[in-house]
Residue, then its C-alpha position, 0 to 999 in steps of 0.5 A: m365296281v363289278v357288274f353281273r349280267p345274269r340270264s334275262f327272265c320275263a313272265s310274259e311277252s308284254d314284260v319284254k317290252k317293259l323290261s329288257v335288261v336286268t342288272f345287279l350292281p353290288l353297292s356295299r359290303n353288307g350285300s345290298i344291291s340295286l336293281i336297274t331296268t331299262f325301259s323304252e323311254s329312259l333308264s329308271p331306277v326301280g328299287r333296292l334290295g336291302s338286308l340281303p341274308r347270307y342264304g338268300k331266303t328272304l328279300q326286302m324290297y324298297l320301291d321308288f315310285r317315280s313314274q306311271a310306267t314304274q307302278n305298272l311294272i311292280p306286280n310283274l316285277s315281284g313275280l319275276l324276282a321270285i322266279y329268278c331267285r329260285k333258278q339262280h339261288r347261287v347269286f344270293d348264296g355267293k361269297s362277296s369280296k370287298d370290291g363286290t366280286v361274287w364268288h360261288e363255293e363249289h364242291v371239289g371235283t365238280r365241273l365249274p360253269f365255264t369252258p376253258i380255252e383250247p390250250y396251245a398244243a406245240d412244244g417250244e421250238p426255234t423259228a424257221k428263220a433260226r433253223r435255217s441260219i444255225s449250224s454252229r455255236l457262233q451262228s447261234f450266238l450271232c442270232f442274238i448279238t448280231l453283226d449290226m449290234l457289234h458294228s454299232i458297239q465298234e463305232w461308238t467305242i472307236q469314237h470315244a477312244q479317239q476323242t479321249e486317248h488318241v486320234h488313230w485308235f482303232m479296233d476291228l470287228p474280229e478284235l471286238m468278238a475276241f474281247i467278248a470271247i475273253v469276257i465269256l471265258r472269265g465267267v467259266y474260269r473264275v480267278p480273283s482279279v483281271n490280272d490273274c487271267w494272264s498270270a503265270n500261275l492262274g492264267n488261262p492259255q486260251i485267254i493269253g493266246t487271244m489278246a494281251r492284258n493291256r489291250f483288253q483293259d484298253i478296250m474295256q475302258h473305252l467300251r460304249f454303246d451309244d453316241k455320247s454327244t446326243r445322250s443327254d437329249r435322249a436321256k430326257t425321255d429314256k432313262f436307258a438311253a446309254i444302251s437302249s438301242v443295243w438292248g432293244s435289238f437284243v430283245t427283238n432277236c429273243i422274241t423272233c428266234y423262238n416259239p415258246g411252248l404252252h407254259i410261260t413263267v413271268d417273274e423278276q430278276l435282280f442283276p447284282s450291281k452297285t453302279r450309280c444310276c437312278f433306277l438301282q433297286y434294293i430288295a432285302s429278300k435277295p442274296d444280292k441286295f442291290g441291283i438292276k431289276f429286270w422283268v423276265a418271261c421264260d419258256l418253262k421247259s427250255k428256260y429260253i428267255c422269251n421277253v425281258f425289259p428293265y424296271l426304270g421306275k414309274d412309267p409315264n406311258r402306263p395307263t392311269g389306274e392300271r396296276l404295275s403288275e398287270n402292265v408288266v405281264m401284258r407287255l411281256m406276253e404281248p408277242f405270245l397272246d391269242k394262241g392259247r398259252n398259259v402264264t404262271t405268276d406269283n402273288f405280286f402279279t396275279s389278280l382277277s382283273l389280269a385274268q380277265k384281260l388275258l382271257g380276252r386275248k385267249t391266254t390263261i393264268l395260273g398263280t398264287v394270290n395274296k389274301i389281302r387282295r380286294e377280290i378275295p372272298q372274306s370267308t376264305r381269310q380264316t387263319d385256322r383251318n384243318e390241315f390238307t383241306t381244300q375250298v373251291f370258289s368260282t366266278s365268271a372267269a376264274t376259279l379260286t383254290a384255298y388249300a391249307a398246306k399247314r394248319k395256319k398256312t393257307v395257299y390261294i391259287l387263282s386259275s383261269m385254265h381249270s374247269v375242274v378242281q380235284t385233289d389227288n389220293t396222297t396224304k396231303r390231298k393236293p389240288n391239281t391247281v396247286t400241283l400244276y403251279n408247283k411245276t410251272k412256277c420255277g421257270v425264271d428262277v431256274m434261268d437265273q440260277m443257270v445264268r449265275e453259274y457261269t456269269v460274266r459279271k465283274g465289278t464295274r462303275r458304269w451301269p451300261v457295262a453291267v447291263f451288257y454283262n447281263m445281255i451276254d449272259m442271256a444271249a449265251l443261255n439262249a444260244h445254247v438252247l437254240y444250238q441244241a434244238c437246231t442241231g440235235t446235239k446235247e452238250r453241257r453248257v460249260d463246254f458250249l461256252v468254251e467252244l463258243a469263246r474259241e469260235l468267237a476268237r478264231s478269226h482274230v487269233a488267225a489274223k494275229k498269227a498271220r501278222k506275227d509270221q509276216l513280221l518274222r519273215t521280214q527279219p534277216s535270217t541270221p543276226s548281225p555279224g558278231k551278235r546272237a539273238t535270244c531263242q524264241v522257242k523256249h521249249r527246253c531253255k529260258k533265255n539261250q542265245a541262238t543264231v539259226r532260224c527254224v525252216h518252218c516257223y522262222r523263229y530263232t532256235c537254240g541247240k536245246c530247242r532244236r529237234q534232232i532228226p534220226w539218222q537216215c539213209q539216202d533211200c529213205e524219205 
């Protein structure tokens, strides 16, 4: 039930002692209201205003005589109501909704009776901590997938491999980073299968030089993100237990590394997957029908992912009576409230109660509203309107714009940031609320489109690996945003991803080359007597035999692969 507290009114000082608060409570759909007065002795109902006309020209009062104090108040009360009706006629001229919310129809272009909060002035930018620590692509990526997270993944992967395969199985940290580099490169260079990445025809030299195919598949087989021995106990209270620790660290890093700008977009993301898990979603309207659903908040301008969490089904911690949509928006926006920002939502999230909650935290909302919502005025639900017409309604905390984009298609926009709704001078005469919504609604959708273009997603039967793929995609996108903002370098995202993969694998490739050179140095300079070795250069040959090693790389070199030195005199170097 919505309570309206209009300005108090009294005819004389004596009435103040008897009448301190006047409150109108909508009781039914026909507009009847109950008038309650607070006395010094007790709270006593005085009367009911029934059969309230649409334009409020007449009032019928049914008084309940319950005490002597009530009878003494009646003469003054009638005069007070008459004065109030003349001054506040808009209350009785309003359009009521199913839940009792009273809306006042306003003229387009007039200033509405509320003052919007002061908007957030700065653009989105990295935090001071991120600016100090970022000078390369690898450092930008490690702001989100930190070394502590990688150590955790390394520990649980080794534990699983030693328990299931071999007790001496080991993987160092540079090798894990090289593994992630190959995962990123597989998203850039798309090939039909994993084996094709190492094939002679479709293989990529950067992938081939980083790690052997069998080793990559071995690491993928044992990749784990938590302690499997304690997972069953944690899964009783956390459905996301198999990766929740690593995921929580990633989300915290996303929040602390960037300060978003004025506009933040909230929407859902369906990460395609058909893995077997209890929170797999089916959404028929999506291109990929099955997947894991994430609630995402994005900065509008940079498409930086500010906050994200998965949808795991019914949340037992959600307060009773609170809508899922309101709970999602408040959780996503919690780190960014009380600053004057605006959140743009679609009709699944937008509601008047959410607008009031956000306004209490100095945050505005702009979004489409479903016309079947109970707070929408009944008079606005007409299906046939003149094309390009606009109706504006106001209440205590927000404005409602009903714009007929087509004759039988009306768009409803709820806004708590506009104190004036006006139309432009074009043919379609769009209101400024609709125009701003069209500009700010696409944050999450564009982010999802950018992630899908070079996604690392591949087929898997384990849902934690699918979540890990999505985490790598989001981390790479955020790293690209931070790298450009901190260094001032403009770089295509595909170039950034290739160079990031090279920097991730550099340490492992250098160590691998050093071990190979050391192994060559330990071998004899010439083959055993009477035997010849196979050429290890294979620059101009396939399998020629050789007996001499190169003086620099120490590899066996045949005559075809030998470099011919020009004839020089003794005086020249």
